[in-house]
C-alpha positions as CSV (number, residue, x, y, z in Angstrom):
1,M,56.4,82.0,101.4
2,R,59.0,81.4,103.9
3,R,59.1,77.7,103.1
4,S,59.4,78.2,99.3
5,S,62.1,81.0,99.6
6,M,64.1,78.4,101.9
7,L,63.6,75.8,99.2
8,G,64.9,78.0,96.7
9,V,67.9,79.1,98.9
10,L,68.5,75.6,99.4
11,F,68.6,74.4,95.6
12,V,70.9,77.2,94.8
13,L,73.4,76.1,97.4
14,A,73.0,72.4,96.4
15,F,73.2,72.8,92.7
16,P,75.9,75.7,92.2
17,G,76.8,74.3,88.7
18,L,73.4,75.2,87.5
19,A,73.8,78.9,88.1
20,L,77.6,79.2,86.6
21,A,77.9,80.3,83.0
22,A,78.4,77.8,80.3
23,D,80.9,78.0,77.7
24,A,80.2,79.8,74.5
25,P,79.3,77.7,71.9
26,A,81.4,77.0,68.9
27,A,80.5,79.2,65.9
28,G,78.4,77.6,63.2
29,G,76.7,75.6,65.9
30,W,73.3,74.4,65.9
31,L,71.8,77.8,67.0
32,A,72.6,79.2,63.7
33,P,69.5,77.6,61.4
34,F,66.9,78.3,64.1
35,T,67.8,82.3,64.0
36,V,67.2,82.1,60.6
37,I,64.0,80.3,60.9
38,A,62.8,82.6,63.7
39,A,63.9,85.8,61.7
40,A,61.8,84.5,58.7
41,I,58.8,83.7,60.8
42,G,59.0,87.0,62.7
43,M,59.1,89.2,59.6
44,A,56.2,87.0,57.9
45,I,53.9,87.3,60.7
46,A,54.7,91.0,61.1
47,A,54.5,91.6,57.3
48,G,51.0,89.9,57.3
49,L,49.6,91.5,60.3
50,C,50.8,94.9,59.0
51,G,49.0,94.3,55.7
52,L,45.9,93.3,57.5
53,G,46.0,96.3,59.8
54,Q,46.6,98.8,56.9
55,G,43.9,97.3,54.9
56,R,41.5,97.6,57.7
57,A,42.8,101.4,58.3
58,V,42.3,102.4,54.8
59,A,39.0,100.6,54.5
60,A,37.5,102.7,57.5
61,A,39.4,106.1,56.3
62,V,37.5,105.7,52.9
63,E,34.4,104.8,54.6
64,A,34.6,107.8,56.9
65,M,35.6,110.1,53.8
66,A,32.4,108.7,52.1
67,R,30.2,109.8,55.0
68,Q,31.7,113.1,55.5
69,P,33.0,114.5,52.6
70,G,33.9,117.7,54.3
71,A,36.2,116.3,56.9
72,A,38.0,114.3,54.0
73,A,41.3,116.1,54.7
74,R,41.7,115.6,58.5
75,I,40.5,111.9,57.9
76,Q,43.4,111.5,55.3
77,L,45.9,113.2,57.5
78,A,45.0,110.9,60.3
79,M,45.1,107.6,58.0
80,V,48.6,108.7,56.7
81,I,49.9,109.0,60.2
82,G,48.2,105.8,61.4
83,L,49.7,104.1,58.5
84,A,53.1,105.2,59.1
85,L,52.8,103.8,62.7
86,I,51.8,100.5,61.5
87,E,54.4,100.3,59.0
88,S,57.0,101.0,61.7
89,L,56.2,97.7,63.2
90,A,57.2,96.0,60.2
91,I,60.6,98.1,60.0
92,Y,61.2,97.2,63.9
93,T,60.8,93.6,62.9
94,L,62.9,93.8,59.8
95,V,65.7,95.4,62.1
96,I,65.4,92.6,64.7
97,A,65.4,89.8,62.0
98,L,68.7,91.6,60.5
99,I,70.3,91.4,64.2
100,L,69.3,88.0,64.4
101,L,70.8,87.0,61.0
102,F,74.0,89.2,61.0
103,G,74.5,89.8,64.7
104,K,77.6,88.1,66.4
105,G,76.3,88.7,69.9
106,I,78.5,89.5,72.9
107,N,81.6,87.4,73.3
108,F,83.1,87.7,76.7
109,A,86.0,85.3,76.2
């Protein structure tokens, strides 16, 4: 433990340039295409998995309603609340994708 912390301190003192902030990238640099790809992949994964989750939730709810028709109202209410929570994942992913696409980031200069 002590030896690794000493090596860490020595590394930080020996290479201070690695800890300093880099210059801000130029607008329209190499990072912009990757944000579009990341937003698209993230939204595609979230939408696909939300669709699978909603399908399984509805299938389980319909099966439960078929087994116990008297409890159909309570099962349907729980299903609708569950579907809203599942859909919120896709909405949050959409918000993050829009931030990636249209956000300018923080400019300290």
